[in-house]
Backbone as CSV, one residue per row, in Angstrom:
resi,resn,N_x,N_y,N_z,CA_x,CA_y,CA_z,C_x,C_y,C_z
1,MET,60.155,-75.268,60.846,59.220,-74.498,60.185,58.252,-73.825,60.908
2,THR,57.737,-72.048,60.545,56.799,-71.588,61.446,55.646,-72.040,60.594
3,GLU,54.581,-72.101,61.582,53.204,-72.267,60.682,52.783,-70.850,60.676
4,THR,51.847,-70.526,59.369,51.580,-69.157,59.233,50.409,-68.904,59.977
5,SER,49.983,-68.030,60.536,48.675,-67.695,61.052,47.555,-66.996,59.722
6,ALA,46.575,-67.603,60.400,45.117,-67.286,59.592,45.268,-65.748,59.131
7,ALA,45.605,-64.716,59.746,45.596,-63.491,59.168,46.898,-63.501,58.249
8,ASP,47.940,-64.324,58.135,48.944,-63.841,57.551,48.249,-64.820,56.140
9,ARG,47.501,-65.739,55.958,47.587,-66.282,54.980,46.495,-65.403,54.259
10,LEU,45.716,-64.262,54.847,44.523,-63.872,54.258,45.392,-62.877,53.653
11,GLU,46.474,-62.171,54.245,47.389,-60.941,53.469,48.082,-61.469,52.417
12,ALA,48.391,-62.765,52.771,49.067,-62.941,51.089,48.344,-63.219,50.220
13,ALA,47.029,-63.738,50.220,46.235,-63.880,49.446,45.624,-62.472,48.804
14,LEU,45.917,-61.439,49.726,45.174,-60.210,49.237,46.158,-59.231,48.407
15,ALA,47.629,-59.830,48.790,48.598,-59.385,47.410,48.568,-60.093,46.338
16,SER,47.830,-60.831,45.888,47.619,-61.754,44.491,47.604,-60.447,43.400
17,LEU,48.666,-60.795,42.448,47.917,-59.638,41.280,46.896,-60.094,40.648
18,ASP,46.252,-60.628,41.038,45.263,-61.300,40.508,43.809,-60.711,40.944
19,PRO,43.233,-59.548,40.385,41.680,-59.215,41.601,40.740,-60.447,41.759
20,SER,40.374,-61.270,40.918,39.449,-62.359,41.261,39.910,-63.112,42.707
21,ALA,41.417,-63.314,42.834,41.646,-64.124,43.819,41.578,-63.046,45.165
22,ARG,41.916,-61.894,44.823,41.516,-61.002,46.180,40.037,-60.973,46.722
23,VAL,39.266,-60.902,45.732,37.731,-61.015,45.692,37.646,-61.871,46.562
24,GLN,37.863,-63.088,46.011,37.474,-64.784,46.775,38.470,-64.362,48.310
25,ALA,39.709,-63.612,47.903,40.437,-63.773,49.532,38.998,-62.959,50.797
26,ALA,38.917,-61.941,50.080,37.901,-61.048,50.979,36.446,-61.755,51.156
27,MET,35.894,-62.332,50.127,34.911,-63.058,50.334,35.011,-64.261,51.392
28,THR,35.942,-65.168,51.547,36.208,-65.813,52.289,36.638,-65.220,53.935
29,ALA,37.419,-64.490,53.996,37.191,-63.714,54.995,35.858,-63.002,55.896
30,GLY,34.900,-62.749,55.026,33.999,-62.285,55.380,32.587,-63.255,55.759
31,THR,33.221,-64.585,55.070,32.081,-65.855,55.562,32.784,-66.587,56.440
32,HIS,33.754,-66.173,56.942,34.397,-67.117,58.326,35.052,-65.657,59.248
33,PRO,34.400,-64.997,59.799,35.196,-63.531,60.297,35.865,-64.280,61.748
34,ARG,37.019,-63.543,61.544,37.824,-63.718,62.661,38.534,-61.915,62.839
35,SER,38.255,-61.868,64.517,39.455,-60.434,64.695,40.620,-60.011,64.054
36,GLU,41.289,-61.130,64.285,42.189,-60.914,63.378,42.645,-60.649,61.993
37,TYR,41.104,-60.996,61.627,41.236,-60.443,59.647,41.010,-58.866,60.153
38,ILE,40.606,-58.189,61.159,39.987,-56.903,60.797,41.218,-56.101,60.114
39,PRO,42.560,-55.994,60.866,43.823,-55.212,60.407,43.981,-55.661,59.019
40,VAL,43.869,-56.730,58.479,44.574,-56.952,57.155,43.104,-56.364,56.574
41,LEU,42.381,-56.150,56.466,41.285,-56.146,55.292,41.170,-54.361,55.582
42,VAL,41.258,-53.946,56.798,41.146,-52.680,56.302,42.731,-51.886,55.906
43,ALA,43.835,-52.885,56.162,45.173,-52.321,55.419,45.273,-52.051,53.919
44,GLN,44.356,-53.456,53.353,44.196,-53.316,52.121,43.046,-52.563,51.306
45,CYS,41.896,-52.254,52.290,41.394,-50.971,51.739,42.135,-49.723,51.466
46,ARG,43.133,-49.413,52.088,44.092,-48.112,51.494,44.633,-48.412,50.431
47,ILE,44.783,-49.501,49.907,45.901,-49.799,48.976,45.067,-50.053,47.716
48,GLU,43.572,-51.031,47.841,43.376,-51.930,46.784,42.697,-50.936,45.705
49,PRO,43.111,-51.097,44.663,42.811,-50.225,43.356,41.767,-50.548,42.758
50,GLN,41.237,-51.665,42.722,40.198,-51.904,42.138,38.688,-52.210,42.913
51,PHE,37.474,-51.589,42.037,36.264,-51.407,42.929,35.650,-52.497,43.409
52,LEU,36.027,-53.386,42.284,34.758,-54.466,42.970,35.498,-55.079,44.312
53,VAL,36.809,-55.309,44.148,37.607,-55.430,45.325,37.384,-55.058,46.760
54,ARG,37.205,-53.410,46.609,37.471,-52.800,47.574,35.745,-53.104,48.099
55,GLU,35.069,-53.313,46.969,33.213,-53.736,47.735,33.292,-54.772,48.496
56,MET,34.304,-55.531,48.203,34.099,-57.139,48.703,34.880,-56.677,49.964
57,LEU,35.724,-56.187,49.921,36.492,-55.593,51.486,35.612,-55.315,52.593
58,THR,34.604,-54.275,51.968,33.610,-53.643,52.688,32.716,-54.585,52.997
59,TRP,32.349,-55.229,52.325,31.052,-56.081,52.839,31.948,-57.165,53.623
60,ALA,33.337,-57.894,53.629,33.873,-58.603,54.742,33.924,-57.999,56.079
61,LEU,34.356,-56.325,56.044,34.382,-56.197,56.940,32.728,-55.690,58.146
62,THR,31.903,-55.757,57.421,30.397,-55.735,57.748,29.994,-57.321,58.571
63,ARG,30.876,-58.282,57.916,30.501,-59.345,58.783,31.338,-59.497,60.042
64,HIS,32.370,-58.582,60.532,32.695,-58.740,61.364,32.055,-57.623,62.874
65,ASP,32.808,-57.973,64.096,32.266,-57.183,65.051,32.212,-55.345,64.983
66,ALA,31.349,-55.345,64.799,31.117,-53.542,64.329,31.949,-52.679,65.210
67,ASP,32.172,-52.748,66.652,32.805,-51.451,67.314,34.532,-52.069,67.249
68,GLU,34.699,-53.178,66.849,36.185,-53.697,66.628,36.110,-52.591,64.980
69,VAL,35.593,-53.003,64.388,35.842,-52.405,62.920,35.692,-50.690,62.833
70,ILE,35.076,-50.355,63.785,34.527,-48.934,63.625,35.740,-48.186,64.218
71,ASP,36.233,-48.915,65.477,37.666,-48.627,65.846,38.739,-48.155,65.105
72,ARG,38.669,-49.224,63.910,40.089,-49.138,62.862,39.582,-47.861,62.112
73,LEU,38.515,-47.686,61.648,38.217,-46.992,60.570,38.248,-45.626,60.977
74,LEU,38.041,-45.187,62.473,38.000,-44.034,62.958,39.173,-43.397,62.715
75,VAL,40.361,-44.333,63.010,41.837,-43.510,62.867,41.955,-43.629,61.390
76,GLU,41.728,-44.336,59.993,41.722,-43.866,58.714,40.860,-43.472,58.475
77,LEU,39.944,-42.334,58.857,39.111,-40.922,58.480,40.532,-39.891,59.090
78,GLY,41.400,-39.970,59.573,42.301,-38.924,59.659,43.947,-39.141,58.704
79,SER,43.741,-39.812,57.960,44.309,-40.207,56.967,44.758,-39.151,55.999
80,ARG,45.886,-38.819,55.156,46.270,-38.178,54.394,45.763,-38.650,52.882
81,GLY,45.775,-40.090,52.691,45.124,-40.689,51.586,43.718,-40.510,51.083
82,ALA,43.182,-39.531,50.426,42.045,-39.645,49.823,40.820,-41.138,49.758
83,GLN,41.842,-41.981,48.992,41.052,-43.205,48.731,41.050,-43.821,50.496
84,ILE,42.130,-43.635,51.405,41.803,-44.293,52.635,40.278,-43.635,53.536
85,ARG,40.487,-42.430,53.259,39.340,-41.738,54.306,37.773,-41.891,53.108
86,ALA,37.950,-41.934,52.196,36.186,-42.247,51.620,36.447,-43.995,51.709
87,GLN,37.151,-44.627,51.696,36.810,-46.156,52.222,36.523,-46.383,52.972
88,ALA,36.928,-45.613,54.133,36.523,-45.947,55.648,34.982,-45.216,55.751
89,LEU,35.119,-44.107,55.136,33.539,-43.820,55.348,32.847,-44.390,54.796
90,HIS,33.091,-44.936,53.713,31.848,-45.886,52.784,31.397,-47.481,53.750
91,THR,33.009,-47.898,54.231,32.276,-48.888,54.795,31.625,-48.710,56.353
92,MET,31.885,-47.669,56.854,30.898,-47.244,58.225,29.768,-47.125,57.539
93,SER,29.308,-46.259,56.747,28.249,-46.323,56.182,27.493,-47.512,56.120
94,LYS,27.738,-48.623,55.660,27.693,-49.773,55.495,27.312,-50.613,56.761
95,ILE,27.945,-50.367,57.665,27.939,-50.926,59.012,26.745,-50.507,59.668
96,GLY,26.703,-48.790,59.662,25.666,-47.997,60.517,25.984,-48.376,61.941
97,GLY,25.137,-47.750,62.679,24.749,-47.631,64.034,25.260,-46.320,64.646
98,PRO,25.284,-45.877,65.818,25.300,-44.691,66.683,26.536,-43.917,66.728
99,ARG,27.501,-44.928,65.913,29.060,-44.290,65.748,28.858,-43.538,64.491
100,VAL,28.316,-43.823,63.524,28.785,-43.216,62.195,28.610,-41.864,62.509
101,TRP,27.409,-41.457,62.516,27.252,-39.747,62.559,28.040,-38.802,63.299
102,PRO,28.268,-39.414,64.519,29.488,-38.508,65.326,30.806,-38.240,64.658
103,ALA,31.274,-39.281,63.743,32.299,-39.365,63.231,32.773,-38.345,61.560
104,ILE,31.170,-37.907,61.603,31.772,-37.377,59.901,31.628,-36.322,60.526
105,THR,32.785,-35.365,60.576,33.022,-34.080,60.790,32.919,-33.080,59.617
106,ALA,32.832,-31.312,60.194,32.945,-30.672,58.617,34.059,-30.620,57.923
107,ASP,35.224,-31.014,58.625,36.141,-31.496,57.388,36.044,-32.343,56.483
108,LEU,35.405,-33.093,57.072,35.140,-34.586,55.805,34.006,-33.863,54.910
109,LEU,32.996,-33.248,55.605,31.894,-32.511,54.690,32.339,-31.833,53.689
110,LYS,33.749,-30.948,53.972,34.209,-30.226,53.027,35.491,-30.473,52.440
111,ASP,35.804,-31.739,52.403,37.059,-32.350,52.443,37.388,-31.633,50.833
112,ALA,38.654,-31.740,50.712,39.535,-31.287,49.287,39.169,-31.974,48.174
113,ASP,39.059,-33.544,48.526,38.807,-34.096,47.464,37.472,-34.333,47.459
114,ASP,37.257,-34.650,45.936,35.496,-34.647,45.739,35.213,-36.232,46.156
115,ALA,35.623,-37.192,45.636,35.170,-38.059,46.121,35.225,-38.698,47.787
116,VAL,35.900,-37.732,48.327,36.145,-38.128,49.577,34.893,-37.378,49.899
117,ALA,34.405,-36.357,49.762,33.311,-35.187,49.956,31.981,-36.206,49.734
118,ARG,31.968,-36.487,48.818,30.982,-37.036,47.911,30.463,-38.436,49.150
119,VAL,31.206,-39.242,49.322,30.909,-40.252,50.231,30.681,-39.744,51.541
120,ALA,31.098,-38.679,52.204,30.857,-37.792,53.511,29.339,-37.355,53.512
121,TRP,29.011,-36.593,52.204,27.581,-35.967,52.312,26.536,-37.228,52.059
122,ARG,26.609,-38.441,51.288,25.997,-39.477,51.417,25.917,-40.134,52.591
123,THR,26.715,-40.562,53.523,26.936,-41.325,54.632,26.112,-40.005,55.860
124,ALA,26.679,-39.197,56.198,25.721,-37.974,56.466,24.316,-37.688,56.778
125,ALA,23.893,-37.369,55.105,22.555,-37.473,55.057,21.842,-38.753,55.368
126,ARG,22.714,-40.143,55.305,21.648,-41.252,55.791,21.786,-41.559,57.374
127,HIS,22.616,-41.059,57.927,22.636,-41.010,59.152,22.569,-39.953,60.580
128,VAL,22.465,-38.813,59.702,22.056,-37.810,60.678,20.952,-37.737,61.732
129,PRO,20.473,-37.592,62.837,19.848,-37.492,63.855,18.654,-36.564,63.135
130,ALA,17.552,-36.683,63.490,16.420,-35.856,62.547,16.867,-34.368,63.450
131,ALA,17.155,-34.237,64.453,17.320,-33.054,65.032,18.500,-31.982,64.764
132,GLU,19.509,-32.885,63.818,20.039,-32.408,63.620,20.935,-32.370,62.084
133,ALA,19.045,-32.347,61.218,19.474,-32.446,59.668,19.411,-30.894,59.484
134,SER,18.919,-29.914,60.127,19.038,-28.812,59.336,20.880,-28.079,59.454
135,ALA,21.218,-28.623,60.347,22.643,-27.974,60.626,23.553,-28.841,59.576
136,LEU,23.209,-30.038,59.309,23.955,-30.658,58.465,23.687,-29.781,56.555
137,ALA,22.273,-29.828,56.671,21.746,-28.797,55.589,22.265,-27.683,55.134
138,THR,22.871,-26.826,56.476,23.840,-25.672,56.396,24.901,-25.705,55.605
139,THR,25.568,-26.870,56.511,26.713,-27.299,56.474,26.908,-27.462,54.197
140,LEU,25.927,-28.299,54.086,25.872,-29.062,52.880,25.951,-27.690,51.957
141,ALA,24.891,-26.986,52.363,24.766,-25.661,51.381,25.851,-24.785,50.712
142,THR,26.980,-24.820,51.907,28.478,-24.491,51.307,28.707,-24.859,49.836
143,GLN,28.518,-25.982,49.803,28.852,-26.432,48.426,28.431,-26.851,47.309
144,PHE,27.572,-25.771,47.416,26.800,-25.824,46.142,27.430,-25.228,44.912
145,ALA,27.195,-25.829,43.830,28.131,-25.709,42.708,29.344,-25.703,42.871
146,ARG,29.906,-26.629,43.870,31.411,-27.395,43.332,31.460,-28.615,42.478
147,GLY,32.368,-28.316,41.874,32.695,-29.936,41.254,32.309,-29.992,39.619
148,GLU,32.583,-31.268,39.533,31.689,-31.459,37.870,30.416,-32.334,38.385
149,ASP,29.636,-32.985,37.107,28.130,-33.333,37.405,28.359,-34.303,38.911
150,ASP,29.447,-35.394,38.569,28.748,-36.445,39.650,29.356,-35.935,41.186
151,THR,29.707,-34.976,41.325,29.846,-34.503,42.559,28.600,-33.638,42.603
152,ARG,28.316,-32.873,42.021,26.817,-31.874,41.889,25.937,-33.134,42.108
153,ARG,25.672,-34.141,41.531,24.601,-34.881,41.751,24.399,-35.123,43.449
154,SER,25.677,-35.842,43.361,25.947,-36.140,44.756,25.279,-35.499,45.877
155,LEU,25.483,-34.225,46.009,25.170,-32.983,46.873,23.938,-33.091,46.599
156,SER,23.080,-32.953,45.747,21.501,-32.796,45.325,20.757,-34.084,45.827
157,GLU,21.303,-35.335,45.551,20.554,-36.419,45.965,21.223,-36.307,47.515
158,ALA,22.128,-35.845,48.191,22.077,-35.663,49.682,20.830,-34.604,50.330
159,PHE,20.951,-33.915,49.558,19.805,-32.878,50.143,18.036,-33.489,50.043
160,ALA,18.474,-34.393,48.833,17.049,-35.011,48.600,16.713,-36.110,49.625
161,THR,17.698,-36.801,50.180,17.367,-37.718,51.465,17.116,-36.693,52.420
162,LEU,17.862,-36.101,52.799,17.284,-35.028,54.031,16.010,-34.441,53.987
163,GLY,15.148,-34.102,52.525,14.191,-33.759,52.640,13.449,-32.441,53.280
164,GLU,12.584,-31.994,53.382,11.660,-31.130,54.023,12.884,-30.091,54.969
165,PRO,13.098,-30.745,56.017,14.213,-29.602,56.813,15.320,-29.497,55.938
166,ALA,15.871,-29.752,55.020,16.894,-28.690,54.303,15.993,-28.137,53.290
167,ARG,14.959,-27.518,53.271,14.587,-26.873,52.096,15.098,-25.331,52.521
168,PRO,14.804,-24.979,53.649,15.129,-23.739,53.838,16.639,-23.057,53.266
169,GLN,17.572,-24.043,53.549,19.014,-23.940,52.813,19.065,-23.748,51.573
170,VAL,18.334,-24.882,50.946,17.801,-24.533,49.090,17.741,-23.358,48.846
171,ASP,16.523,-22.663,49.422,15.494,-21.512,49.314,16.902,-20.667,49.677
172,TRP,17.519,-20.328,50.697,18.541,-19.580,50.655,19.583,-19.510,49.569
173,ALA,19.972,-20.265,49.427,20.810,-20.628,48.032,20.113,-19.847,46.695
174,LEU,19.002,-20.573,46.647,18.373,-19.739,45.528,18.335,-18.414,45.428
175,ALA,17.983,-17.526,46.633,17.607,-16.400,47.026,19.037,-15.304,46.880
176,THR,20.087,-16.160,47.278,21.025,-15.363,47.527,22.481,-15.770,46.894
177,GLY,22.490,-17.092,46.127,23.993,-17.554,45.509,23.724,-16.476,44.489
178,GLY,25.243,-16.946,43.892,25.639,-16.386,42.650,25.225,-17.634,41.307
179,PRO,25.447,-16.869,40.411,24.568,-17.577,39.266,24.883,-19.183,39.455
180,TYR,26.247,-19.912,39.558,25.942,-21.231,39.569,25.572,-21.932,40.634
181,THR,25.839,-21.151,42.258,25.374,-21.563,42.746,23.432,-22.214,42.775
182,ARG,22.654,-20.737,41.863,21.354,-20.913,41.895,21.138,-22.382,40.915
183,ALA,21.683,-22.118,40.171,21.661,-23.076,39.072,21.501,-24.271,39.442
184,HIS,22.440,-24.668,40.680,22.852,-26.187,41.124,21.690,-26.532,42.342
185,ALA,21.159,-25.078,42.923,20.204,-25.127,43.897,18.773,-25.464,43.292
186,ALA,18.682,-24.514,42.266,17.314,-25.090,41.275,17.066,-26.317,41.146
187,VAL,18.143,-26.972,40.315,18.172,-28.768,40.053,17.911,-29.184,41.392
188,THR,18.327,-28.898,42.526,18.503,-29.466,43.852,17.024,-29.704,44.138
189,ALA,16.162,-28.641,44.306,15.106,-28.339,44.874,14.268,-28.931,44.066
190,ARG,14.409,-28.928,42.449,13.530,-29.921,41.834,13.612,-31.213,42.054
191,LEU,14.557,-31.927,42.352,14.763,-33.413,43.038,14.201,-33.746,44.465
192,MET,14.343,-32.474,45.106,13.288,-32.671,46.112,11.871,-32.747,46.001
193,ASP,11.671,-32.148,45.118,9.763,-31.623,44.785,9.752,-33.375,44.398
194,ASP,10.384,-33.716,43.324,10.137,-34.993,43.132,11.349,-36.285,43.142
195,PRO,11.131,-36.820,44.269,12.019,-37.851,44.728,12.285,-38.680,43.868
196,GLU,11.176,-39.216,43.422,11.395,-40.058,41.774,12.088,-40.075,40.787
197,ALA,12.309,-38.766,40.516,12.971,-38.274,39.209,14.450,-38.533,39.446
198,THR,15.234,-38.591,38.349,16.788,-38.892,38.017,17.044,-37.552,38.243
199,TYR,18.474,-37.605,38.562,19.219,-36.114,38.665,19.229,-35.326,37.029
200,ASP,19.519,-36.369,36.151,19.492,-35.645,34.634,17.909,-35.109,34.227
201,GLU,16.721,-35.577,35.053,15.447,-35.200,34.915,15.465,-33.659,35.480
202,ALA,15.842,-33.834,36.877,15.978,-32.508,37.214,16.835,-31.455,36.859
203,VAL,17.767,-31.663,35.992,18.837,-30.876,35.535,17.968,-30.440,34.495
204,ALA,17.157,-31.189,33.121,16.804,-30.902,32.172,15.348,-30.006,32.874
205,ALA,14.485,-30.124,33.820,13.325,-29.468,34.210,13.809,-28.134,34.962
206,ALA,15.024,-27.881,35.343,15.203,-27.002,35.805,15.663,-25.933,34.825
207,GLN,16.287,-26.569,33.706,16.957,-25.705,32.539,15.537,-25.263,31.540
208,ALA,14.719,-26.018,31.472,13.465,-25.509,31.074,12.756,-24.288,31.579
209,SER,12.917,-24.521,33.100,11.925,-23.636,33.791,12.329,-22.232,33.688
210,GLU,13.795,-22.582,33.296,14.965,-20.694,33.682,14.690,-20.347,31.965
211,VAL,14.672,-21.280,31.068,14.764,-20.507,29.466,12.810,-19.953,29.286
212,GLY,12.178,-20.571,30.051,10.613,-20.175,30.058,10.187,-18.864,30.819
213,ARG,11.488,-18.444,31.491,11.193,-17.131,32.360,11.361,-16.018,31.316
């Protein structure tokens, strides 16, 4: 009888139809990390339908050797699957380190999938070197007025994370953009002025200011 490996057992556990069993399997893999678990965990990230399980998979990967994991995730960033790209970015953001920022390309920041773009914006804003913050803001400014509220919220929050180095790009959008771009930039400026405010509060303040003109 052929003995199954630890990686095989993890793969079998992650194939369970019970999400709680998959959570437990990922938790165990993170608690007792092995290099052979990394490809299994990354592969599950590609197809896992449950958010809580994906979060546990990410946590498990953060418990493994960072360079080994990032080597795998860099490949995932080039995938055609939006969930694969988004989850890889999310996991890289949690791992951190000097290899995260160089992996965030302009294509990811402008990804056609809103979920991928949102994760890319958030990750980039948190990991960009100070010297490159202005250039990042220039790219992000091309995304004003994109998508629904959750996407616009993410972009505004990325600008708020960047802070003053991104102010010229917001001012540029306010001065030169179309009506939807100006409206989104106005909300973003409010959020930058008051980082303690919520996005909804910034929207309300920007709308009140516009009505008062």
